[in-house]
C-alpha positions as CSV (number, residue, x, y, z in Angstrom):
1,X,115.0,-47.0,63.5
2,X,118.6,-45.8,64.6
3,X,121.3,-47.7,66.3
4,X,121.1,-45.3,69.8
5,X,117.1,-46.5,69.5
6,X,117.8,-49.6,69.2
7,X,120.5,-49.6,71.6
8,X,117.9,-47.2,74.2
9,X,115.4,-49.7,73.7
10,X,117.2,-52.6,74.3
11,X,118.7,-51.2,77.2
12,X,115.3,-49.8,78.6
13,X,113.9,-53.6,78.3
14,X,116.7,-55.3,80.1
15,X,116.0,-52.9,83.1
16,X,112.6,-52.5,83.6
17,X,112.6,-56.6,83.3
18,X,115.4,-56.4,86.8
19,X,113.9,-54.2,88.5
20,X,109.9,-55.1,88.0
21,X,110.5,-58.8,87.9
22,X,114.2,-59.9,89.1
23,X,115.0,-57.5,92.6
24,X,112.7,-59.1,95.0
25,X,110.9,-55.6,96.2
26,X,108.7,-57.6,98.3
27,X,111.3,-59.3,100.9
28,X,114.1,-56.6,101.0
29,X,110.9,-54.6,102.6
30,X,109.3,-57.6,104.7
31,X,106.5,-56.5,103.4
32,X,104.0,-55.6,100.3
33,X,102.7,-52.2,98.5
34,X,100.4,-51.1,100.0
35,X,97.9,-49.9,96.9
36,X,98.5,-53.6,95.4
37,X,96.5,-54.8,97.2
38,X,93.4,-52.8,96.6
39,X,94.7,-53.7,92.8
40,X,94.2,-57.2,93.1
41,X,91.4,-57.5,95.0
42,X,88.9,-55.4,92.6
43,X,90.5,-57.5,89.8
44,X,89.4,-60.4,91.4
45,X,86.0,-58.5,92.3
46,X,85.8,-57.6,88.7
47,X,87.1,-60.8,86.7
48,X,84.1,-62.3,89.1
49,X,81.6,-60.1,87.6
50,X,81.4,-57.9,90.7
51,X,79.2,-54.3,89.5
52,X,80.8,-51.3,90.6
53,X,78.7,-47.3,91.0
54,X,77.3,-46.1,87.3
55,X,79.0,-42.7,86.5
56,X,77.0,-39.5,85.0
57,X,77.3,-36.4,83.8
58,X,80.5,-34.2,85.3
59,X,81.0,-37.3,88.4
60,X,82.0,-39.2,84.5
61,X,85.3,-36.9,84.7
62,X,86.3,-38.3,88.4
63,X,85.3,-42.1,87.8
64,X,88.5,-43.4,86.2
65,X,86.2,-45.7,84.1
66,X,89.4,-46.5,81.8
67,X,91.3,-48.0,84.6
68,X,88.3,-49.9,85.4
69,X,88.3,-51.5,81.7
70,X,91.8,-51.9,81.9
71,X,91.4,-54.2,84.4
72,X,88.0,-56.0,82.5
73,X,90.2,-56.7,79.8
74,X,93.4,-57.9,80.8
75,X,91.7,-60.5,83.2
76,X,90.6,-61.9,80.1
77,X,94.3,-62.7,79.1
78,X,95.5,-63.1,82.2
79,X,94.2,-64.8,85.2
80,X,96.6,-63.4,87.9
81,X,96.4,-61.2,89.0
82,X,99.8,-59.9,90.4
83,X,101.3,-60.8,87.1
84,X,98.3,-57.9,85.5
85,X,99.7,-55.4,88.2
86,X,102.7,-56.3,87.0
87,X,102.9,-55.8,83.4
88,X,101.3,-52.2,84.2
89,X,105.0,-51.6,86.3
90,X,107.0,-53.1,83.5
91,X,105.1,-51.0,80.5
92,X,105.1,-48.3,82.6
93,X,109.1,-48.3,83.9
94,X,110.2,-49.5,80.1
95,X,108.6,-45.6,78.8
96,X,110.3,-44.3,81.5
97,X,113.5,-45.4,80.6
98,X,113.0,-45.1,77.6
99,X,112.2,-41.5,77.3
100,X,115.0,-40.5,79.9
101,X,117.9,-42.6,77.6
102,X,116.4,-40.8,74.5
103,X,116.4,-37.7,76.0
104,X,119.7,-37.5,77.8
105,X,122.1,-40.7,76.0
106,X,123.1,-40.6,79.2
107,X,123.0,-44.7,81.5
108,X,123.6,-42.9,85.1
109,X,120.4,-41.9,85.4
110,X,119.6,-45.5,85.3
111,X,121.1,-45.8,88.6
112,X,119.3,-42.3,89.5
113,X,115.9,-44.5,89.2
114,X,116.8,-46.5,91.9
115,X,115.0,-44.1,94.0
116,X,112.8,-45.9,96.7
117,X,110.4,-43.3,95.8
118,X,110.2,-44.0,92.2
119,X,110.8,-47.4,93.4
120,X,107.1,-46.8,95.5
121,X,105.8,-45.2,92.3
122,X,106.1,-47.7,89.6
123,X,105.6,-51.1,92.1
124,X,102.7,-49.6,94.2
125,X,101.5,-46.5,92.6
126,X,100.9,-47.9,89.2
127,X,98.1,-46.7,88.4
128,X,99.2,-43.1,88.0
129,X,102.3,-44.2,87.5
130,X,101.0,-45.7,84.2
131,X,98.6,-42.7,83.5
132,X,101.9,-40.7,83.5
133,X,103.9,-43.2,81.0
134,X,101.1,-42.6,78.5
135,X,101.2,-39.1,79.2
136,X,104.8,-38.9,78.3
137,X,103.9,-40.4,75.1
138,X,101.8,-37.4,74.1
139,X,103.5,-35.0,75.4
140,X,106.5,-36.7,73.0
141,X,103.9,-37.0,69.7
142,X,102.6,-33.9,70.6
143,X,105.9,-31.9,70.2
144,X,107.2,-33.9,66.6
145,X,103.8,-33.2,65.8
146,X,102.8,-36.5,64.6
147,X,100.2,-39.1,65.5
148,X,98.0,-36.0,67.0
149,X,94.8,-38.0,66.6
150,X,96.4,-40.8,69.0
151,X,98.1,-38.2,71.1
152,X,95.2,-36.1,71.7
153,X,93.2,-39.3,72.1
154,X,95.6,-40.1,74.7
155,X,95.1,-36.8,77.1
156,X,91.5,-37.4,76.5
157,X,91.4,-40.9,78.1
158,X,94.0,-40.4,81.1
159,X,92.3,-38.3,82.9
160,X,90.2,-41.6,83.2
161,X,93.2,-43.5,85.0
162,X,93.6,-41.3,87.7
163,X,92.1,-38.5,88.2
164,X,95.4,-36.2,89.4
165,X,96.1,-36.4,85.4
166,X,93.5,-33.5,85.2
167,X,96.1,-31.4,87.6
168,X,99.0,-32.5,86.0
169,X,97.7,-32.0,82.4
170,X,96.5,-28.5,83.5
171,X,100.1,-27.4,85.3
172,X,101.8,-28.6,81.2
173,X,98.5,-27.0,78.8
174,X,99.5,-23.5,80.5
175,X,103.0,-24.1,80.5
176,X,102.9,-25.2,76.9
177,X,100.6,-22.4,75.7
178,X,102.8,-19.5,77.8
179,X,106.1,-20.4,77.8
180,X,106.4,-17.4,75.0
181,X,104.8,-14.6,77.1
182,X,107.7,-14.8,79.3
183,X,110.9,-12.7,77.4
184,X,112.9,-13.4,81.0
185,X,112.8,-17.1,81.6
186,X,113.7,-16.0,84.9
187,X,110.5,-14.3,86.2
188,X,108.8,-17.5,84.8
189,X,110.8,-19.6,86.6
190,X,110.0,-17.5,89.8
191,X,106.1,-18.0,88.5
192,X,106.5,-21.4,88.4
193,X,107.6,-21.3,91.8
194,X,104.4,-19.6,92.6
195,X,102.2,-21.3,91.3
196,X,103.4,-24.6,93.3
197,X,102.6,-22.7,96.1
198,X,98.7,-21.8,94.9
199,X,98.2,-24.7,93.3
200,X,99.3,-26.5,96.6
201,X,96.6,-24.6,98.6
202,X,93.9,-25.3,96.3
203,X,94.9,-29.1,96.3
204,X,94.0,-28.6,99.8
205,X,91.7,-27.1,100.7
206,X,89.5,-26.7,97.0
207,X,89.4,-30.9,96.0
208,X,87.7,-31.8,98.9
209,X,84.9,-29.5,97.8
210,X,84.8,-30.3,94.3
211,X,85.0,-33.6,95.2
212,X,82.1,-33.3,97.5
213,X,79.9,-31.9,95.4
214,X,80.1,-34.6,92.6
215,X,78.9,-37.5,95.3
216,X,83.2,-39.0,95.1
217,X,84.4,-41.4,97.9
218,X,87.9,-39.8,97.6
219,X,86.7,-36.5,99.3
220,X,88.1,-35.8,102.5
221,X,91.1,-38.2,100.7
222,X,94.0,-35.4,102.0
223,X,93.3,-35.6,106.0
224,X,93.5,-39.8,105.9
225,X,96.8,-40.1,103.9
226,X,99.3,-38.8,105.9
227,X,101.6,-35.8,104.8
228,X,105.7,-36.5,104.1
229,X,107.8,-34.6,106.4
230,X,109.2,-30.4,106.0
231,X,112.2,-32.6,106.0
232,X,112.1,-35.6,103.7
233,X,110.5,-33.0,100.8
234,X,113.2,-30.3,101.5
235,X,115.8,-31.4,98.9
236,X,114.0,-30.8,96.6
237,X,112.8,-27.8,96.9
238,X,117.0,-26.7,97.3
239,X,116.9,-29.2,94.3
240,X,114.9,-26.2,92.6
241,X,116.7,-23.7,93.8
242,X,119.5,-25.0,91.9
243,X,117.6,-25.7,89.0
244,X,116.7,-22.4,88.5
245,X,119.7,-20.9,89.2
246,X,121.9,-22.9,87.1
247,X,119.3,-22.8,84.1
248,X,120.2,-20.8,81.2
249,X,118.1,-22.1,78.3
250,X,115.9,-20.3,76.0
251,X,114.5,-23.4,74.4
252,X,110.9,-23.4,74.0
253,X,110.7,-27.1,74.4
254,X,113.6,-27.3,77.1
255,X,111.8,-25.0,79.5
256,X,108.7,-27.0,79.5
257,X,110.4,-29.9,81.0
258,X,112.6,-27.5,83.2
259,X,109.7,-25.1,84.9
260,X,106.6,-28.4,85.1
261,X,109.7,-30.1,87.3
262,X,110.0,-27.0,89.4
263,X,106.4,-26.9,89.5
264,X,106.4,-30.3,91.0
265,X,109.1,-30.0,93.5
266,X,107.9,-27.3,94.7
267,X,104.5,-28.9,95.1
268,X,105.7,-31.3,97.3
269,X,107.5,-29.2,99.3
270,X,104.5,-26.6,99.8
271,X,102.5,-29.3,100.4
272,X,104.3,-30.6,103.7
273,X,104.2,-27.4,105.3
274,X,100.5,-27.0,105.5
275,X,100.3,-30.5,106.0
276,X,99.1,-32.1,102.3
277,X,99.8,-35.3,100.7
278,X,102.3,-34.3,97.6
279,X,105.0,-37.1,97.3
280,X,103.5,-38.5,93.9
281,X,104.2,-35.6,92.3
282,X,107.9,-34.9,92.3
283,X,107.8,-39.3,92.1
284,X,106.4,-39.2,89.1
285,X,108.4,-36.0,87.4
286,X,111.6,-37.7,88.7
287,X,113.0,-38.9,84.9
288,X,112.2,-35.2,83.9
289,X,113.6,-33.5,87.0
290,X,116.4,-36.0,85.9
291,X,115.7,-34.9,82.3
292,X,115.7,-31.4,82.6
293,X,119.2,-31.3,84.3
294,X,120.8,-32.5,81.4
295,X,120.2,-29.2,79.2
296,X,122.7,-27.4,81.5
297,X,125.9,-26.7,81.3
298,X,128.2,-29.9,82.5
299,X,129.6,-28.8,85.7
300,X,126.5,-27.9,86.9
301,X,125.2,-31.7,85.7
302,X,127.4,-33.0,87.6
303,X,126.9,-31.6,90.8
304,X,123.7,-32.1,90.6
305,X,123.7,-35.6,89.8
306,X,126.3,-35.8,92.8
307,X,123.5,-34.4,94.7
308,X,120.9,-36.1,93.7
309,X,122.7,-39.4,94.4
310,X,123.9,-38.6,97.8
311,X,119.7,-38.4,99.0
312,X,119.1,-42.0,96.6
313,X,121.8,-43.2,98.7
314,X,120.8,-40.8,102.3
315,X,117.0,-42.1,101.5
316,X,118.2,-46.0,101.4
317,X,119.8,-45.9,104.7
318,X,116.4,-44.9,106.0
319,X,115.2,-47.0,104.4
320,X,116.7,-49.8,105.8
321,X,116.4,-48.3,108.9
322,X,113.0,-48.6,108.5
323,X,112.9,-52.2,107.3
324,X,115.1,-53.1,109.9
325,X,118.4,-54.0,108.4
326,X,120.6,-51.8,110.4
């Protein structure tokens, strides 16, 4: 292992400890991350021998059974449910951070990860954060042509941690296998944005039909959870347009990340337009968005990273207003 990789591991370790364990996010917000109550209640229920519905047939794909057993086995090692969720947050962030540093060698990007949306992901929506972190490991192994059995095994089990990963895997697979079909990469970027619109419509109007057919309790979920405002999501659409304009790379692996970032940013915006919830898609992609910008010319990197930093400050400003600090 090179000295650089050791440095990345060390910095990722310290950064993740500070982010997850040192910064008192709950006290700063004056409220708990909502999803954590559900996670901790379920941990307590399962640790006390609680039983849940069994899934069979196609419904098994939506059962998220691996997440259930992760919680069960972790309670055998750790009794405190809050420690369990913090450990999962720590592992997820450590993976994200290491991959960002490894691919960019830019420590400034760690500041940009202090995005309120990303904070909510790591500290609150730990299940999808963990699932996507594992997916990044699988993808890194796949493109490096190492440990393919482990890579494919992770890809199989990840949707059983969070069902939304079926969408992520489908998008990444299509990008991965069809990258070379577009002679003009700009056409591929246009396709990515159009695909994001179609996918947003599918998630809004098609997901419930499928979930109802398999008797999933999350059917009509999109009607319960509130969509983000267009003003909140518009920045990411503007950023996707700038990524479209500034990118000139022809390297396949770089374009995989760029196109995925374009799709995730556009899904957030289009979902907001049609009143659907799409924030988590751009939240999990923030590290990859930062990585994709590192492929650009230096002057464009400075411009886009500065733009993201200004947006980050605005987000924290409104965060402080929401929690009555100003």
